[in-house]
N, C-alpha and C positions, 0 to 999 in steps of 0.2 A: 207169512205169505203176503206179498206186496199188494197194495190196493191197485186194482186194475183200472186202466183207462183214466189215470190221473196225470195230467200234464200242467194245467193251470191251477195254481194254488194260492189262496189268500190266507194269510196268517194275521189274526187279530190278537194283540197283546194289551192287557188292561193295566191301569195305573197301579194296581196292587202288586203287579209283577215288576214294575219299573221303579217303585219307590220302596225303600227300606222302612221297617217299622219306626225308625227314629226320624223319618222324614227326608233322609238324604237319598240321592239318586243311586239306584242299584247298578253300578257300572259293570259288575260281574255278569249280571243277567243280560245287559245290553251287548256286551262283548260276545257272549255265547250265542245270542240271537243273531248277531252279525255273521259269526262264523258259520252257523247252520244255514242261514239263508243264502250266503255267498256260495256255500258248497252245493246247495240245490241248484242255484243259478248256473254253476259250472257243469252240473250234471244234465242240464237241458230242461229243467223245470222252469215254467214261467211263474215267477214269484212276485206277489204284491203284499206289502205290509200295511195293515191298518193299526195305527199306534195311538193309544191314549197317552196321557202323561204330561200334557202341556201345563196344566194347572199344578200338578204335583212337582214338576221340575221347577216351575216358577216359584213355588213356595220355598223349595230348597235353595234356589238361587238367591232369593231375597232374605233368607234366614228366618222365614215365617213358619209357624206351626198350624195356623188356622186359616181357612179360606175366608176372605173378606166378605161382608154381607152385601155391599153395593155391587150392582151388575157391572157398572163401568170399571170398578176396581178389579173385579174378577176377570173381565175381558183384557184389561191392561196387563194383569199378572199372567194370563194365558199367552199373551203376545210375547212377553219376556221369556216365558217357559218354552214356547214353541221354537224360538230362535236357538235357545240353549240346547233343547232336545235334538234339533236337526244338526247342530254342530257336533254333538256327541255321536249321533248316528253316522254322519258323514266321515268323521275321523275313524270310527271303529270299522266301518265297511271298507274304507280305503286300506286298512291294515290287511284286508283279505282280497285286495285288488278288485274291488267291486264298487261300481258307481251307484249312487242313489239319487232320486229326484223327489221333490215335495209337491203334493197336491193337497190344497185345503178346500174342502167342499162344504156347501150348505145344502139343505134338503131340496130347495127349489132347483138347484143345478141338476140334480138327478131326475127331477120330475118333469122339467120342461124339455121337450124333444130336441131342440136345437142345441142347448147348452149341454145336455146329456151326451149327445153325439160327439161334441167337441171333446168332452172328457174321455169318452171311449176311444176316440181317435188318438188322443195323447197317450193314453195307457197302451194302446196297441203299438205305437212307435217305440215307446220306452221298452216294452217287453221284447220287441223285435231286436232292439239294440242291446239287450241283456243288461238294461238298467233297471234296478229295483225301485218301483214307485213306493213312496211312504205317504200314506193318506191319513189325514186327521180332519175333524170338523174345524171349520174356520171360526173358532170360539170368539175371536175379537169382533166379529160383525154379526154373528148368528143370534137373532132375536125373534121371538114370536110377536107379530104385530097384526092385529085384526085377523083377516083370513089369509094373510101372506105368511105361511109358516116356513121358517128357514132353518129351524133346529131339528136335529135328530133327538130321539129320546136318550140315546147314548151311542157309544161306538159299536155295541153289539148289533144294533139295528143298522148302522152305517156299513159295517162289514158285510152283513147279509145282502143289503141292497147293492153294494159294489160287486159282490160275488155273482149275484144273479144277473146284473146288468152286463157284466163283462164276460159272462159265460164260464166262470170258474168251475172246475170239477169238484173242488173240495175247499171247505172253509175250516180252518183249525183255530179254535178259540182257546187262547192261553189265559188261564184264570188263576185264582189263589186257592182252588179246590181241585181235588184229584179227579172227580167225576161228578155226574149228577146222581144224587142219593135219593132214596125213597122218603127221607125226612132230613131235617137240618142236622148235619153231623157235628156242628158246633154246640148243639143243645142235647143231642141224643147219641150216646156212645154206641148204641146198637144199630145206628143207621147203616144201611147197606148200599153199595154203589150199584147202579143199573148200567150194564155194559152196552146194551143195544136198545135203542128206542126207535120204533117204527112209526109211531104216531103220538103227537102231543095231545094228551087227554086232559079233561078238567081235573082228574085226580092228580096228574103230574103237576099241573099248574098250582094246585092247592099245596102240594108238597114243596114247591119252590119257596125260597126265602130271599130276603133282601140282601144287599151287599154287607159283607162283614168287615169292611175297612172304612176308615175315615177319609180316604183319598179318592176312591172310585165313586161312580154314579150308578153303575149297573148292578144287577143281581141275577139270581137264577131265573127269575121271570123273564127278563129281557133276553137271556140266552135261549130260553125256550121259544120265544118269539122269533129269534134269529134262526133257530133250527127249523121252525115251521116254514119260514120263508124259503129256506134252502130246499126242504123236502117237497114243497109245492112246485118247485122248479125241477124236481127229480135230480137234485144234487145232494151231496153228502156234507155233513158237518161232524167234527170231532171236538168235544170239550175235554180239556185235560189241564194238568197243573203246569204253569209256566215258570216255576221256580228254576228249572233246568231246561232251557229251550231245546236241548238235544233230544227231548222227548218227541220232537217233530220227526226225527229219523224213525223212531219206533212206530209212530202213527202211519207213516208212508210205507213202512215195512209190513203193516197189518198186524202188529203186535197188540195184544189185548190191554191197551192203556186207555184211561179216560172213558168217556161215553160216546158211542158212535150213533149218530142220528141219520138213518137212511131207511127207505121203504124196503 
């Protein structure tokens, strides 16, 4: 049964879904993601993509296996990776006759009313013109300095803030795990998925674990925070495995995949 009253959808994909275990860019997943989102776009959904991966793609592009320690080196690498990532996205989406646009954001842009409204206006025009916005944090300039906080904790937080600010009906978070489990499935073979969560409790936060990959920055805790932000706005979020982005079709069809967060 299809999810009702869902028209504006934000899809967030994590670095672990975009980068292979050997550190190379996962072109198969990116191509599949482009096909799925282009299809939804043609069906009349208003689709926005929040994509991590600039650092991971930068590492792959430069033939590196470890993230550098210096902030300036990290930001330079993210700049290289962001350009390459958008080149790949643009190419793959054009294969499906769909245009994309890039928006790089920092926290202050979404918190200050004037700049936030400019972003929302831009998103509104792009969606009206059936162009898919691709959003990432502006890693090359985002730094925490005194009380002027410009960084997001990760793109889980960014995706939830973008979703609520732009009035999205649904946030789909594609991760490297099938669902939210009652305990870490990487450590406990008897861990069980929780299919529907109506409230994020201290017990759930305790059950959450950190990221299981060397490329990403987020983990289950940040996904719970994103879900809390969505539910406070009376919106829905679904967490599922991004290995095959065609799972998005199943989510919108109401199939029991991943974990659904809704009141």
